[in-house]
C-alpha positions in Angstrom: 112.0 -20.2 -130.2 115.0 -21.3 -132.2 113.4 -20.7 -135.6 115.8 -19.8 -138.5 115.3 -16.7 -140.6 114.4 -18.9 -143.6 111.7 -20.6 -141.5 110.3 -17.3 -140.3 110.4 -16.0 -143.9 108.5 -19.1 -145.2 105.7 -18.6 -142.6 105.4 -14.9 -143.3 105.3 -15.5 -147.1 102.5 -18.0 -146.7 100.6 -15.6 -144.5 101.3 -12.6 -146.8 99.8 -14.4 -149.7 96.5 -14.4 -147.9 96.8 -10.7 -147.0 97.3 -9.3 -150.5 94.4 -6.9 -149.9 95.1 -6.2 -146.3 94.0 -2.8 -145.1 96.5 -0.4 -143.4 94.9 -0.7 -139.9 94.6 -4.5 -140.1 98.3 -4.8 -141.0 99.3 -2.5 -138.2 97.2 -4.3 -135.7 98.8 -7.7 -136.7 102.3 -6.2 -136.6 101.6 -4.7 -133.1 100.2 -8.0 -131.8 103.3 -9.9 -133.0 105.7 -7.2 -131.6 103.9 -7.0 -128.2 105.7 -10.2 -127.0 109.4 -9.7 -126.7 110.5 -12.8 -128.6 112.9 -12.3 -131.5 111.2 -14.5 -134.0 107.8 -12.8 -133.4 109.4 -9.4 -133.9 111.2 -10.5 -137.0 108.0 -11.8 -138.4 106.4 -8.4 -137.7 109.1 -6.7 -139.6 108.9 -9.0 -142.5 105.2 -8.4 -142.7 105.8 -4.7 -142.8 108.4 -5.2 -145.6 105.9 -7.3 -147.6 103.3 -4.5 -147.4 105.4 -1.4 -147.1 103.3 0.2 -149.9 100.5 0.4 -147.3 102.5 2.7 -145.1 102.8 6.4 -145.1 104.5 9.3 -143.2 102.1 9.0 -140.4 103.6 5.5 -139.7 107.2 6.8 -139.2 106.6 7.4 -135.5 105.6 3.8 -135.1 108.7 2.5 -137.0 110.9 4.8 -134.9 109.4 3.2 -131.8 110.1 -0.3 -133.2 113.7 0.6 -134.0 114.3 2.1 -130.6 113.0 -1.1 -129.0 115.0 -3.5 -131.3 118.5 -2.9 -130.1 119.9 -5.4 -132.6 121.0 -4.9 -136.2 119.0 -8.0 -137.2 115.7 -6.1 -136.7 116.9 -2.5 -137.2 118.4 -3.2 -140.6 115.3 -5.0 -141.9 113.2 -2.1 -140.9 115.6 0.5 -142.3 116.4 -1.2 -145.6 113.3 -3.0 -146.5 110.5 -0.8 -145.0 112.0 2.7 -144.8 113.8 2.2 -148.1 110.6 1.4 -149.9 108.9 4.4 -148.3 111.7 6.7 -149.4 111.5 5.5 -152.9 107.8 5.9 -153.0 107.6 9.3 -151.3 111.0 11.0 -150.9 109.5 14.5 -150.6 107.7 13.7 -147.3 109.8 10.8 -145.9 113.3 12.2 -146.5 112.9 15.3 -144.2 112.1 12.8 -141.4 115.2 10.8 -142.1 117.2 14.0 -142.0 115.9 14.6 -138.5 116.7 11.0 -137.5 120.3 11.4 -138.7 121.0 13.7 -135.8 119.2 11.6 -133.2 121.1 10.6 -130.0 120.3 7.0 -130.5 122.8 5.4 -132.9 120.3 2.9 -134.2 118.1 5.7 -135.3 121.0 7.4 -137.1 122.0 4.1 -138.7 118.4 3.8 -140.0 118.6 7.2 -141.5 121.6 6.1 -143.5 120.4 2.7 -144.6 117.0 4.1 -145.7 118.9 5.3 -148.7 120.2 1.9 -149.7 117.3 0.8 -151.8 116.9 4.2 -153.6 120.6 4.2 -154.4 120.3 0.7 -155.8 117.5 1.9 -158.0 119.6 4.7 -159.4 118.9 7.6 -156.9 121.5 10.3 -156.5 123.8 10.2 -153.4 123.0 13.7 -152.2 120.6 12.7 -149.4 122.9 10.0 -148.1 126.1 12.0 -148.1 124.4 15.0 -146.4 123.6 12.6 -143.5 126.9 10.7 -143.6 129.2 13.7 -143.6 128.6 14.7 -140.0 128.9 11.0 -138.9 132.3 10.3 -140.5 134.1 11.0 -137.3 131.9 8.7 -135.1 133.5 5.8 -133.3 130.3 3.7 -133.2 131.0 0.6 -135.3 127.4 0.3 -136.6 127.5 3.9 -137.9 130.9 3.3 -139.6 129.8 0.1 -141.1 126.5 1.6 -142.4 128.3 4.4 -144.2 130.7 2.0 -145.8 127.9 -0.4 -146.8 125.8 2.3 -148.6 129.0 3.6 -150.3 129.9 0.1 -151.4 126.5 -0.2 -153.1 126.8 3.2 -154.6 130.2 2.1 -156.0 128.4 -0.6 -158.1 126.2 2.0 -159.8 127.7 5.4 -159.4 131.5 4.6 -158.9 132.6 8.1 -160.0 130.4 9.8 -157.5 131.2 7.4 -154.6 135.0 7.6 -155.4 135.0 11.4 -155.6 133.1 11.9 -152.3 135.4 9.4 -150.5 138.6 10.9 -152.0 138.4 14.1 -149.9 137.4 12.2 -146.7 139.9 9.4 -146.5 141.8 11.2 -143.7 138.6 11.3 -141.6 136.7 8.1 -142.5 137.3 5.0 -140.4 139.0 1.8 -141.7 135.7 0.0 -141.6 134.1 2.7 -143.8 136.9 2.9 -146.4 137.4 -0.9 -146.7 133.7 -1.4 -147.4 133.4 1.7 -149.6 136.2 0.7 -152.0 135.1 -2.9 -152.7 133.4 -2.2 -156.1 135.5 0.8 -157.2 137.8 0.4 -160.1 141.0 -1.1 -158.8 143.2 2.0 -159.3 140.6 4.2 -157.5 140.3 1.7 -154.7 144.1 1.5 -154.2 144.5 5.3 -154.2 141.9 5.6 -151.5 143.2 2.8 -149.3 146.8 4.3 -149.5 145.5 7.8 -148.6 143.5 6.3 -145.7 146.6 4.6 -144.3 148.6 7.8 -144.7 145.8 9.8 -143.2 145.5 12.3 -146.0 143.0 13.1 -148.7 143.2 11.0 -151.9 143.7 12.4 -155.3 140.5 12.2 -157.2 142.3 10.5 -160.1 
């Protein structure tokens, strides 16, 4: 269709204002109707609607979100679902949603694995601990898939803004394993000395000193 993201967002925002009291089933029906036609702008609008009303969703909707992610096959849709929809759900109900994300983290589909990582972005921005994220990221550090490497670095970068000591300590013992994409992203907001030590250790393919 050629619509820009800002144009899609404006239309969705206007629609969402009239759907403040939308019920779960009505929301899902609208999302499914938009998604049913394989046009990027329609599917982006569907994801934006889900993000606007993520508080209406629950654990029973995770199977539907998984289906949408598998059908997306592009970061533009996958990341919006993972960060804006799943991230809100994890914050609201970590006890029930996080175990499903743990399962996703071992899925054969790298978009599903990426989503399991990015689902922790909003919680970490809000002050959540890193334990859920690092438990999923550790087994993926050796992966060659760019979108996995980038996702690990992206979340660590955000963690470095709020929990620099935790992010730096975790990365320090893994600089010989992590990819350049991951390390370069992860150190962006660390204190300069910590960042330099980790980049040097990465180049030399050895663990970094914690301090």
